[in-house]
Phi, psi and omega in degrees: 000144180279159178281139181290130181287136181291141178287133177266121180255145180289159178300320180299316179299314181298314180299318180295319179298315180295318180298316180293325181288340180277345183297142179297140177082002180242132179267152178297322180297320180294318178296319180299315178299317182297322183269349179079029176235171178276153178297324179299324179297318178295320176299319178297314179298319179299314179298319180295317179296323182280324188255327186267164181290168179297336180300332180306325185248012176238020180232150179217125181053039177081001179259127182273120180251017181291159183299317181299318180293323179294318179296314179297318180298316178298318180297316180294322177296320179296315178298318179297317179299315180296318180296320178295321177296318179296318179297316179298317178297316181295325176297314180295319180295318180296319178295319179298311181291330177293324180282337185250026176277149181268000000 
């Protein structure tokens, strides 16, 4: 028999579960039953939010979707585009001067 695949929960779902479990007068076990997850899972998410970097909850399949990474990615793509345009221009200029040498 195959191993059961773990359910992937969104960052928003995890944050809401942790937030609800922190409310006074509410137990983690009650929130877990209500959401259909284990209480240990909510404890794990709480620990991750408290101890790990924000990247823990902004990545999916090894791809970082955090705002800082998105800004950096856009900047690098823009720089790459500009560099490619400069290389293309220099190729054309070199070809032009090579053809017009005396």
